[in-house]
N, C-alpha and C positions, 0 to 999 in steps of 0.2 A: 504494500500500500504506500502510495506517495504522500509525503508531507505537504501541507498546503501553506504557502507563504504569500506575502504581498509584494508585488513588483512595483516600485515607485520609479517613474521614468519622466524624462523631460527632453526637450529639443535643445541641442547645442550645435548651432550651424546646420550642417547636413546630416548630423548624427542624432540618434536617440541614445541617451545615456540613462542607465538605470541601476538600481540597487535593490537588494532584498531587504526589506524594511526590518524584518525580525532577526536578520543575521548580519551583524556589523562586519564590514570588510568585503562583502560580496558585491562587486560592481562590475559592469561591463558596458559595451556599446554595440550598436548595430545600425545599419542604414534603414532597416525596416523593423517594425515591431516583432515580426517573426524571427528575424535574425538576432535581435536583442534578446528575445526569450531563449533561443538556442544558446547564445553566448553566456547568458546568466546561468543556465543549467550547467554548462561546462565549468564556469567559475565556481559554482556551488560544489560540484563533484571534486574539483581540484582542492578546494578548501577542506572538504571532508577527508580526502586522502592525506593531505598534509597534517591535519589534526590528529589522525591515527598515528602517523609517524612520530609526531611530537609527544603524544601520550605515552608511547612505548619508551621513550628516552627520558621523560620527565620524572623528577623526584617530587615527592609530596610531603608536606608537613602541615599541621594545623597552625592557624594564626588567628589571633583575636583582633578585631577591628572595631573602632568606636561606632556606635549606632547613629 
């Protein structure tokens, strides 16, 4: 089952630029809305892949932060 997210996009010159609202750092562009959506999917998949690599190497420890 695919997760559902919000694609925010805007026109920048001849390009449509977009981001996945719920996932910081996932941005892309395309000349058409269809191309932008394909590129956003690719960017999201790359982010997930990199995240898995980082998690395997990352160390963890608890930390207290002020409320």
